[in-house]
C-alpha positions as CSV (number, residue, x, y, z in Angstrom):
1,M,-184.3,-174.8,165.7
2,K,-187.7,-176.5,165.1
3,K,-189.2,-173.7,167.3
4,L,-187.7,-171.0,165.3
5,L,-189.0,-172.6,162.0
6,A,-192.4,-173.1,163.6
7,I,-192.5,-169.4,164.6
8,L,-191.4,-168.3,161.1
9,A,-194.0,-170.5,159.4
10,L,-196.8,-169.1,161.8
11,G,-195.6,-165.6,161.0
12,A,-195.7,-166.2,157.3
13,I,-199.2,-167.6,157.6
14,M,-200.4,-164.7,159.5
15,V,-198.9,-162.2,157.0
16,G,-200.4,-164.2,154.2
17,C,-203.9,-164.3,155.7
18,G,-204.0,-160.6,156.7
19,E,-206.3,-158.1,155.3
20,K,-206.0,-157.5,151.7
21,K,-205.4,-154.0,150.6
22,D,-206.4,-152.6,147.3
23,E,-203.5,-151.5,145.2
24,K,-203.9,-148.4,143.1
25,K,-202.1,-148.6,139.8
26,E,-200.8,-145.4,138.4
27,G,-201.4,-144.5,134.8
28,F,-204.4,-144.5,132.5
29,E,-207.5,-146.3,133.5
30,M,-210.5,-146.7,131.3
31,N,-214.1,-147.3,132.4
32,R,-215.9,-149.3,129.7
33,T,-219.5,-148.9,131.0
34,K,-221.8,-147.1,128.8
35,K,-223.9,-144.4,130.2
36,E,-227.1,-143.6,128.5
37,V,-228.1,-140.0,128.8
38,K,-231.3,-138.1,127.9
39,A,-230.9,-136.0,124.9
40,A,-231.7,-132.8,126.7
41,D,-228.8,-133.7,129.1
42,S,-226.3,-134.3,126.3
43,E,-225.6,-130.5,125.8
44,E,-224.7,-129.3,129.2
45,G,-223.3,-125.9,128.6
46,V,-225.2,-125.2,125.3
47,P,-228.5,-123.0,125.5
48,V,-231.8,-124.1,124.1
49,D,-232.6,-121.7,121.3
50,L,-235.5,-122.3,118.9
51,S,-235.5,-118.8,117.4
52,N,-231.8,-119.3,115.9
53,K,-232.1,-120.4,112.3
54,G,-228.3,-120.8,111.9
55,V,-226.1,-119.7,109.0
56,G,-226.7,-121.3,105.6
57,P,-229.0,-121.7,102.7
58,I,-232.2,-122.4,104.8
59,K,-234.0,-119.3,105.8
60,S,-237.5,-120.8,106.4
61,M,-238.8,-124.3,106.9
62,S,-241.7,-126.0,108.6
63,F,-242.9,-129.4,109.2
64,D,-246.2,-130.9,108.5
65,D,-248.2,-132.1,111.5
66,T,-247.5,-135.7,110.8
67,V,-244.3,-137.4,109.8
68,D,-243.9,-138.3,106.2
69,A,-242.9,-141.9,106.4
70,D,-241.6,-142.3,102.9
71,L,-239.3,-139.3,103.3
72,A,-238.2,-140.5,106.8
73,A,-237.3,-143.8,105.4
74,I,-235.1,-142.2,102.8
75,G,-233.6,-140.0,105.8
76,E,-233.0,-143.1,107.8
77,A,-231.0,-144.7,105.1
78,K,-228.9,-141.6,104.8
79,Y,-228.6,-141.2,108.6
80,S,-227.6,-144.9,109.0
81,A,-225.0,-144.6,106.2
82,I,-223.3,-141.2,107.3
83,C,-224.4,-139.9,110.7
84,T,-224.1,-142.9,113.0
85,S,-220.4,-142.8,113.2
86,C,-220.7,-139.7,115.2
87,H,-224.4,-139.5,116.5
88,M,-226.7,-141.8,118.3
89,A,-230.3,-141.2,119.1
90,E,-230.2,-141.2,123.0
91,Q,-226.5,-141.3,123.8
92,R,-223.8,-138.8,123.5
93,M,-220.9,-139.8,121.3
94,I,-218.5,-137.7,119.3
95,G,-221.5,-135.5,118.5
96,P,-224.6,-134.9,120.4
97,A,-227.6,-137.3,120.9
98,L,-230.2,-136.4,118.4
99,K,-233.4,-137.5,120.1
100,D,-235.8,-134.6,120.4
101,I,-233.4,-132.4,118.7
102,Y,-236.3,-130.1,117.6
103,D,-236.9,-129.4,121.3
104,R,-233.5,-127.6,121.4
105,R,-233.0,-126.3,117.8
106,S,-235.2,-125.0,115.0
107,P,-235.7,-127.1,111.8
108,E,-233.7,-124.3,109.9
109,W,-230.8,-124.6,112.3
110,V,-230.7,-128.3,111.9
111,M,-230.9,-128.1,108.1
112,N,-228.1,-125.5,108.1
113,M,-225.9,-127.6,110.2
114,I,-226.3,-130.6,108.0
115,L,-225.8,-128.5,104.8
116,N,-223.3,-125.9,106.0
117,P,-221.3,-127.1,109.1
118,E,-218.2,-125.1,108.4
119,G,-220.1,-121.8,108.1
120,M,-222.0,-122.8,111.3
121,L,-219.0,-123.6,113.1
122,K,-217.4,-120.3,112.2
123,E,-220.4,-117.9,112.7
124,D,-223.2,-119.5,114.8
125,P,-223.0,-119.1,118.5
126,I,-224.8,-122.4,119.3
127,A,-222.6,-124.4,116.9
128,K,-219.5,-122.8,118.5
129,A,-220.7,-123.8,121.9
130,L,-221.3,-127.3,120.7
131,L,-217.9,-127.5,119.2
132,K,-216.5,-126.6,122.6
133,E,-218.8,-129.0,124.5
134,Y,-217.6,-131.8,122.1
135,N,-213.9,-131.3,122.5
136,N,-213.5,-129.5,119.2
137,A,-214.8,-132.5,117.1
138,Q,-215.9,-130.7,113.9
139,M,-218.9,-131.9,112.1
140,M,-217.8,-132.8,108.6
141,N,-219.6,-131.7,105.4
142,Q,-221.3,-134.7,104.0
143,N,-222.3,-132.7,100.7
144,L,-225.8,-133.7,100.9
145,S,-228.3,-132.2,98.6
146,K,-231.1,-130.1,100.1
147,E,-233.5,-133.0,99.4
148,D,-231.2,-135.5,101.3
149,A,-230.8,-133.1,104.1
150,R,-234.6,-132.7,104.3
151,A,-235.1,-136.4,104.4
152,V,-232.6,-136.7,107.3
153,A,-234.4,-133.8,109.1
154,E,-237.6,-135.7,108.6
155,Y,-236.2,-138.9,110.0
156,L,-234.8,-137.0,113.1
157,R,-238.4,-136.3,114.0
158,T,-239.0,-140.0,114.4
159,L,-236.3,-140.5,117.0
């Protein structure tokens, strides 16, 4: 009887000390690590098009050679208040990363997207591609004035 108990105890120890196997759990798993992406990489299936001016009230627009710091400060305040819930400078979120946006879009396109997101999403091919790329998350109209939108556009130059 003692031998039988000793053999069972030895067997239990051997099983308990065996190689541990990873168990895969079925169901939803979430990876909480953040991945920073370059702005250019954030729009994988969307073409770069600097000639597209978009759909909306802005037909022509140009920037001065230097950033207007006062206007950019006003734009930064607006951006921080209404844009950061969906956009970051260098990281993809609900919407695209906005750093170097003017390397991918014309100033008119950016302004029209700010001022007329509904019209852009209905008619503009790039806006439609972005909508698809970002899981049909539609940009909401923030009802900014042209002056406020221009300030945000100026701030985007500083990112």
